[in-house]
N, C-alpha and C positions, 0 to 999 in steps of 0.2 A: 504494499500500500504506500502511495507517495506521501511525502510530508505535507502537512497542512500549513497554509500561509497565514501569517498574522496580519490583521488589518492595521497598518501602521498609523492611520489617522486616529483610530480608536486608542491605540497604545499610547499615543502622545497626550491624550486627554484625560485618561483615567489611571488610577492606581489600585491594585488589588492588595487587600490586607491579608494577614495570615489566616483569618477565619473566612476568607473568600467574600468579604464585603467589597463593593466597588465604590471608591471615593472619587469625587471630582471637585474642582475648584469652584468657588462661588462665581456667579455671573457678574458682568459689568465691571471688571477690574482694569480695563484697558486704559482709559483716560477720563478726564473730567471727574476725578475722585475728590478733589479739594472742596467741591460744593456739597458733598454729602455730609449728613450729620455724623457725629462720632460713633453713634450706635451702629450705623450701617458700615462705617469703615472698619470697626472691630469685627463685625460679622464676616466681612470679606477676607479677613486674614486666615480663616480656618476652612478646612475642607468639609464637604457635605457628603452624606451617604446617598447613593443613587437609589431610586425606588426599585422594589424587588422585580417588577416585570421588566423594567429597563435593564436591570443588572443581568437578567438571564440572557437577553439579547446581546449585551456587550460581551458576556463570557463566551458566547458562541463565536464571536469574531477574534477571540484571544485563546486559541486552542492550547497553548502550553503554559498558561498562567493559572 
C-alpha cells in the first residue's frame, strides 16, 4: 500500500496534542490589534480547541499524527 500524503495546508494551521485534541490559533490576529480591548487581546494569545466534528475531518487529512 502506498504512503498517505499529509495535507500541508492543514498541518500548518493546527497542532495535535498528546491526547489527540486539535488546537488552532484564535482568529483575527493579523493586524489592527491595537484597537481591540485588553480582554480580546488576552484571549488571542491562547490556542483554542477545535470542535469535535471538525477535528475528525482534520485528522483524516493528517494520517501520521
